[in-house]
N, C-alpha and C positions, 0 to 999 in steps of 0.2 A: 777072104781078105777084104773085099769091099764091105761086107757085112761088119767086120770088126771095126773098119774105119767109120762106118755109119753110127756104130754103137758109141764110138769115143767122141763123136762130134758135139752132142748135147753137154757132155762134161766139159769140153774145151770152152764152149760158149758160156757155161756157168762160171769157170774160172775167170774167163774174160770180164764178166759182169762184177765178179768180186774184186778184181784188180783195177778196172777202169775208174770206179768211184774214188778210191784213195789216190790214184794217180791225178785225177782232175783236182781234188782237194789240195794236194801238195804243189800242183802246178800254179794254182791260184795263190797259195801262200808264198811261193817263191817269187811270183811276179809282184805281189804287194810288198814283200820284203825288199826286193830290189828297188822298187819306187821309193820307199822310205829312205834307203840308204843314198839314193840319187838326190833326193830333196835335201837330206842333211849335208851332203857334199856341196850342193849349191848354195845353201842358205846359211850354214853354220860359219861363224867368224871367230877367229882366235882372239878373243878378249872377254874377260869376265863382264857380266851385265847384271845390273840392279842387284838383286838379293845375293848373287854369288859373292860380292864383295864382303858380305856379312857372314854368309854361310861358312866361307872358307877360313873364317877366323879360328874355328876349332881345329881345322885339319892342316892349314898351310901357314897362316900369318901368326899364330900363337902356338905355343908348346902346350899341349893338352894330353892327358892320359886317355887310354882307350876307353875307359868308363865315362870320362867326361865328354868324350867325342860322341859316344853312344847316347848320352843324355842331354846333348847339346840341344837347347831350344831355340828355334828361330820362328817367330810368328806363333801360331797356336799349336805347333807340333814339334816333336823332337827329331833328331837326325837318324838315331838308331843304326840299323845295318848300312844305311846309305852313307853315313859319315865314315863307317869303318871300311866300306867298300872303296870310297873315294880315297882313303888313305893308303889302301892297298894298291890300287890301280893307277891313281893320277901321277904319282912320282915317276913312274916308268914312261908316262906320256908328256913329261914336263908341264903338266897341268894345262895342256893344249886344248882349248875349247872346241876346236874343230874336230879333234880326234875323240874327245869325250862325248860328242854328239853321236859318233858311231858306236860307242859303248852303250849309250842309252838306247839306241835303236836296237842293238843286239839283245838287250834285256827284253825289250818288247817282243822281238821275234821269238825268243825263248819262251815267253809267255804264251805266244800263239801255238807253239809246239806242245806245251803243257796242257793248254786248253783242249787240243785235239786228243791228247792222251787221256785227259779227264773224260771226255765223251766216250772214248774207247772203253775205259774202265767201268763206266756207268751202263753203257748200252751195247757194247760189242763192236763189231767192224764198222769202218767208216763208209759213209755213202756220199753221193755227189752233193746232197744238200748240206753236208758239213762244210762246204765252201763258205757257208755263213760265218763260221768261226774265225778264220783268218780275216775275212771282211770286216768283222766286228773289232778284233783285237789290233789289226794293223791299220787302223783308220789314220789318214793324214791329218785329221782334225786335232790330233794331239801334238801338233808341231811345236807349240810354245815350250812344252816341258822336255821336248826331245833335242832341239837345237838352238832355242833362242835364249832361254835362262835355264840351263841344265842344273837340276838338283836330283841326284838319284833317289833321294828320299821322297820326292814329290812327283809321283806319276809312274815312271817305269818300274822301279823296284817294288813298291807296294802292289802294283798290278801283278807282277810275277809271283810275289810271295803269297798273295790271297788265293791265286789259283794252285799253288803248291799246298796251301792249307786245305783247300778243297780236295785235292788228290790225297792228302793225309786221311781224310774221312773215309776214303775208299780202302784203306789198309785193313786187311781181314784179320790180322793178329790182335786180338783184343788186349793182350799184355802190353803191346808196344803202342797202339793207337792213342790212347789217353795221354801218355807221356809225351808222344810226338806232337799231339795237338797243343798241349800245354807249353811245350818249348817253342813251337811256332807262334803261338799267341803272344808269348813274351817278346819275341823278336818283331813281330808285325806291329804290335801295340806302340812300340817305340819308333817305328819307322814311318815318319811322315803321317799322312792321313789314313795309315793302317790302323790308327788308334781306335777306330770303331769297332774293330774285331774284338778288342778287350771287353766291350760291353756284351758281345754275343757269346763268347766261348763258354762262360760259366753256365748259361742257360742251355746251350747246345749239349754241353757234357751231361747235364742233368737229363735232358731228352734222350740222349744216347744210353744213359744208364738204365732209364725206365724201359727201354726195349728189351732188356734181359734182366729181369728181376731175380731170377733163380741163380744167383751167384753165391759163392762162398763168402764167409765173413771176411776173409783176407782180401778177396777181390772188391767187395763193397768198401773196405777201408781204403784201398788203392784209389778207387774212383773218387771217393770223397776228398782224398788228399789232393788229387789233380784239380778238382773244383776250387778247393781252398787255395791252392797255389795259383790259379788263374785269377781269383779275386785279389790275392796278394799282389800279383803283377799289376793289376789295374790300380790298386792303391798306391803302389810304388811310383807309378807314372806321375802322380800328383804331388809326391814329396818335392818341395822346391819349385813347384810349377807356378808360373806367373801369367796373369791375363795379359795377352799381347795381341789384341785385334789389329788387323792390318788395313782395315777399310777406311780409316780416317773419318768416319761419320761421327757426329756428336752423339747420336744414339742408334743402337742397333734394332731398337723396337719402335721406331717412328713409323714405318709403313703399316698399312692395314693388313689384316689377316688375308684378304683376297690377293694382295700384292705378293705375299710370301708364296701362296699356292700357284699364282701365275708364274713366278720366278721358277719354281720347280718344274712346272709344265714345260717351260722353255728350255730348261736344262736337258730334259729327256727328248726334246725335238733334235737336239744337236747331233747324236750318233746316226740319225737318219738323214742327215744332209739338209735339214730345215733350218733357216736362219730368220732373223727379224723377230718382231713381236705381233705380227699380223695373224690372220685367221688361220692360215695353213700351219704355221709353226705352232700356234697355241693349240689347235686342234690335235695335231700329231703328237705333241708333247703330252697333252692331257690323256690321250688314249694310251700312250706308252706308260705314263705314270700310273694310271689305273691298272694296267696289266701287271706291272712290277709289283704294285701293292697287293694285287690279287695273288700273285705267286707267293709273296710273303705270308699272307693270311692262310692260303691253302696248305702250304708246307708246314707252317706252324701248327695248324689244326691237325694235320695228319701225324706229326711228331708227337703231339699231346695225346691223341687218341690211338696211335700206333696202328693205324689202318691204311689200307689203300697202297700206294706205291711203296717200294722198299724204303726202309729207314735211311739207308745211305744216300739214295737219291734225294729224299726230303732234307737231309742234313745240308747237302750241297746247295739245293735250291734255296733253303732258309739262309744259309751263309751269304750267297750272292745277292739275293733281293733285299734282305734286311740291311746288309752292309751298305749297299748303294742308296737305299732310302734314308739311312742315318747320316750318310755323307751329304745328301741333297738338303736335308732339313738344316744341317749345320751350315751349309753354304748359303742357304737362303736367309738364314738369321743373320749371317755375317755380312751378306753382300746386297740384299734387296734395296737397302738404303742408297747404294751407289746409282742404281737404275736398272731396269729390266735387261738392257742389252748386256749387262755383266753375266747374265745367265749362260750366254754363249762362249764364255771364256775357255780358250783351247786347253788350259791346264786342268780343266774339270773332266776332260774326255776319257781319260784312263779309267776314272772311277765309275763313270756312267756305262762304259763298255761292259762292266761286270753285271749290271742290271739287264742289259740287252742279252748277255750270255745266259742269264737265268731264264729269260723268256725262250730262248731256243731249246735249252735243256728240258724245260717244262713242256714244250711242244712234243718232244720226243717221249715224254712220260705220259702223254695224254691217254685216257682209259679206253677210248674208242679207236679201233684201228684206222678208220677214216680220218679221224682228227690227227692221229700220229702221221698219216701219210701226207695230209694236206697242210697242216699248220707249219712245218718246217719250210715248205715251199713258199708259202704266203710270206713268211718272215724274211726268207732270202730275197724275194722280189722287193719287199719294202726297203731292204738294206741297199738295193742297187744304186739309188741316188747318192749314197754316201761314198761310193767309189770315186765320184768326181771330186777333184779338189775345188771347194767353194771358192768364188771369186774373192770374198772377203778374206778368206784364209791365205790365198796367193797374195793379196795386197798386204796383209799383215806380215808374212814372211818377208816379202821384198822390202817393205819399209824398214823393219828392224835390221835386216841383213845389211842394207845400203847404209843406214845410219851408223851401225857398229863398224863397219869396214871404213867409213870415212873418218870417223872419230879416231880409229886405231892408226890409220895412215898419218892423220893430222899429229897425234901425239908422238908417233916414232920419229916425225921429222922436226917437231918443235919442243917437245916435252912441256907444253903449256896446257895444263888442264883447263883453266878458266877460258882460254882463247878457243880451244877445241869444243868446249861446251857451247859457247856462244855460236860458233859456226855450224855445228852438226848436231847439237843436242847432247846431253851427257850420258855416260854409262852408269851413272849413280845419281840420283836426285839432288842430294845434298853432300857433295864430296867431302866436306870438312867433318861431318858426323862419322864417317867411316875411315877418316884419315887416308883418303884415297891416294894422295901424292906420296905418302910414305910407303903405302903398299906397292905402288908403281915402282918406286925406287928399289924395293926389295925384289920385286919380279925381274927388274933390269939387272941388278947385281947377281942374281942367281940364274938368269936366262931361262925364265919360265913364262908360261902363258904367252901374252902378245910379243914377247921378245925371243920366243923359242924357235921360230921357224921362218924368220926372214919376212919379206913383204907380202907374201901371198895372202895367207889368212891368219 
C-alpha cells in the first residue's frame, strides 16, 4: 500500500506543475482586469467628450443606414464594426458614458483571453511565463480610449479583432480558413486603425498558398478568389474616402527623418512603462522597435522560403509585427509635427501591445531550447515596470475626469454651454461646429447620456 502511494506521488506532483502555471496566469489576468474595471469606475464620467460628439452623428444624432454607419469616416479611419456594435449595445445603456467604459474594458479583457488561447493554439499548454500576455494586453496605459474618449472602433475592438484574425490563421481546415481570413479582413479593414490589416492580408494569403503548392485546380482558384476579394475590400475602403488629418499641422512632412524615427522609438517605450524623451525612454523604445522589426523580417523571410518554424506561427508573427510597424509609421507621419511627447499618447497603446505580443510569441518559437526558456522570462521581467500606473497617466486620468464631471454638473444646473466652458473647459473645442447645444437638447429630451442617471456620473 505504501509502495502504491509512493508510485502515485510523482504523477501527482506532475499534475500540480501542469495546473499551477495556468492558475497563476489566470490569477494575474483576473487581478489586472479587476484593476481596469476599478479605474474605469473611478474615472469614467457620463458625458460625451470631444470626438464622441462627432462619432455619434452616425449612430445617435442622425438617422443612418447600417451600411452608412459601417462606412462612416471620422478622421483617417472608418467606424466599421465599432459603429454597428455601438448601435447594438448603447441604446440599452441609454448611451451612458460611464457604463460604456465598462463595455470597452470588457472587450480588452476578452482580447486577453483570446491572446492566451492563441498562445495555446500555437504552442500548447500555458506556463507561468504566459502571465506576460495579460500584462501586455491589460495595460492601464490605454486609459484614454477605455474611459476618457470611448470609441469602440479606436483601440478596444480593433485589438480584439486582430487577435481573432490571428486565431483564424490557426484554423486547420484549409477550406474554411481562407474565406474566414477574407471576411475578417473586410471587417477589420473598416474598423478604426484595423485598416492596416487590409495591406497585409493579400500578401499573407499568397504566402499561405505557397506553403501548399500541390493543390487541385479548384483549390487554387478558390485561393486566388480570396486574394482578389481581399484586394477588392482594400479598394472599396477608398471609395468616397477623404483626406482628414487631425493633427492641425500646416505640413505633415516638415520634421526631419531622424525625428520620425525618434517618434517611433518613443512609441515603443510606452508599453514598458518608459515615458519622456530622455535617454532611458529613447534607448528602450529603440531596442523594442528594432526587435519588432526583426520579428517582421524574420517571419517574412521564413514565409517566403517556407523554412524554419511552422507556417502558422510565422503567419501570426508576421501579422502582429507588420501591423504594429505599419501603424507606427502612420502615426509618426501624422503626429511628429506636434512634438515628440505625442508619441506617448495613451490611445496608441492598444496597437503597440500587438507588437510586444509578437515579441513574446517569437521568444517561444526560438530555435534553441535555452533561448526558448530564457527569452520569455527576460521579457516578463522587462514588462514589470508597466504594471505600475505611471504618474503622468494618473495625472491625465484625474485631470480629464474632474474637468468632465465639473462641466457636467455645471450644465445640468445651468444649461449654459458657454458659461460652463469658461469655468471648467469644454467637452468640445468648438461647440458651434458640432451643434453641441442642439445635441444636448436632444439628449435631455430623450433622457440619454448625461441626463440618463442623475447627478452621480
